N, C-alpha and C positions, 0 to 999 in steps of 0.2 A: 504494500500500500504506500502511496506517495503522500507525504504531508507537506506543508509549506516549508519545512526545514530539511526535507530529504526523505529517503526510504525508511519505512518502519517494516521490519520483517520478523516473522516467527516461523519456527519449524518444530514439530513435536513428533515423538515416537513413544510407543508403549511396548514393552517387552512381554514375553510370555509369563515371566515371574511377577508381573504387575508393576514394574518400575516405569515411571513416566519421566521423560526427558523433554525439556522445553528450551530451545535456543531462541534468544531475543536480540534484535539489533535495534537500538534507539539512536536516531540522528543527533548530531551536534546541536547544542542549545535547546535540548528537549528533555523532559522527564517522562517517566511512565509508571503506571501502577500495574503490577503483574499479579494475577490471581492464579493460584495453583491448587490442584485437587489434593489437599492435605489437611487433616484435622488439627495438626500441631506444627509449630515451627520446626521442631526437632526432626520431623519427617522429611525436611527439605535440605539438600546440600547445594550450596551456591557460594559464590564469592563476589563481593562488591555491592550487592543490593542490601537494603535495610528492611528488616521485618517491620511491618506496621501494625498488623492486627489479624486475629482470626475473624472471619466474616462468612456467614452462611455455609459453613463446612469447608471453607477454603483458607489457605494461608496467603495473606496479601503482603507483597513486597513493593518497595519504592526504589526506582533506579534513576540514575542520571543517564547521560548519553553514553553509548558504548555497546559492547557485546557481552551477553550474559548467558550462562548455562545453568539451568535449574534441574535438579534430579530429585524426584519425589519417591519415597519408599512407602509402600502400603502397610 
């Protein structure tokens, strides 16, 4: 998807063992809120994003511009 600041991109996969991986690219001068299918923050492995809150059965993270990988364990 193209935003006024550049391309926003996501790609996700789910493995047979229930692991969910989400790759996110956020353009320069932009922030994002990323919702992941996890009941608790401890179920998510990631670097650089800040956990904000649990909400409606999801773990919600805040990111700045850049590339991020989130891995959720069930």
